[in-house]
C-alpha positions in Angstrom: 0.0 0.0 0.0 1.4 3.4 -0.9 2.2 6.0 1.6 -0.7 8.3 2.4 -0.3 11.8 0.9 -0.4 14.8 3.1 -3.3 17.1 2.2 -3.7 20.7 3.2 -7.4 21.1 3.6 -7.1 24.9 4.1 -5.5 25.2 0.7 -8.2 23.2 -1.0 -11.1 24.9 0.8 -9.7 28.3 -0.3 -9.3 27.1 -3.9 -12.9 25.7 -4.0 -14.2 28.8 -2.1 -15.8 26.6 0.6 -15.6 27.8 4.1 -14.7 24.9 6.5 -14.6 24.9 10.3 -11.5 23.7 12.1 -13.3 20.4 12.8 -14.3 19.9 9.2 -10.7 20.6 8.1 -9.4 17.9 10.4 -11.9 15.4 9.0 -11.0 16.4 5.5 -7.2 16.1 6.2 -8.0 12.6 7.5 -10.3 11.4 4.8 -9.0 13.1 1.6 -6.0 10.8 1.2 -8.3 7.8 1.2 -10.6 9.4 -1.3 -7.6 10.1 -3.6 -6.4 6.6 -3.2 -9.8 5.3 -4.3 -9.7 7.5 -7.4 -6.2 6.0 -8.2 -7.8 2.6 -7.9 -10.6 3.5 -10.2 -8.2 5.0 -12.8 -6.6 1.5 -13.0 -9.8 -0.2 -14.1 -9.8 -1.6 -17.6 -12.4 0.4 -19.6 -11.2 -0.7 -23.1 -13.9 -3.4 -23.4 -16.8 -2.3 -25.6 -20.3 -2.3 -24.0 -22.9 -4.3 -25.7 -25.2 -1.4 -26.5 -28.2 -3.4 -27.8 -28.8 -4.6 -24.3 -29.3 -1.1 -23.0 -32.9 0.1 -23.0 -34.9 3.1 -21.9 -36.4 2.4 -18.5 -38.6 5.5 -18.4 -42.3 5.5 -19.2 -43.6 6.8 -22.5 -44.3 10.5 -22.5 -48.1 10.5 -23.2 -49.8 13.8 -23.1 -52.8 13.9 -20.8 -55.4 16.5 -19.7 -54.1 18.7 -17.0 -55.9 19.6 -13.8 -55.7 23.2 -14.9 -58.4 22.5 -17.5 -60.7 21.3 -14.7 -59.9 24.3 -12.6 -60.6 26.7 -15.5 -64.1 25.1 -15.9 -65.1 26.5 -12.5 -63.5 30.0 -12.9 -66.2 32.7 -13.4 -64.2 34.9 -15.8 -61.6 33.6 -18.1 -60.0 34.4 -21.5 -58.7 31.5 -23.4 -56.7 29.5 -20.9 -56.1 32.5 -18.5 -58.0 33.5 -15.4 -59.4 37.1 -15.9 -59.2 39.2 -12.7 -60.0 42.7 -11.7 -57.9 45.5 -13.2 -55.1 46.7 -10.9 -54.0 50.4 -10.7 
């Protein structure tokens, strides 16, 4: 296992314009080397293999237009113009 890198949380919080308390900086100093180590591990993953794209599919429902509740509300409005509620004139 590689030596853990020393991280200056204050420097990174200033660069990212994030204000951190002293306690948060201590936590970041402790956890950030592990996070960077994990990213190093991810960068070693073999991504050269092609993905079989025909197996991918859309998991979302079809976009089917339907009547909106606004149409039902407009049916009970005493004064309207087209699809807008007509109200009293304001000064």
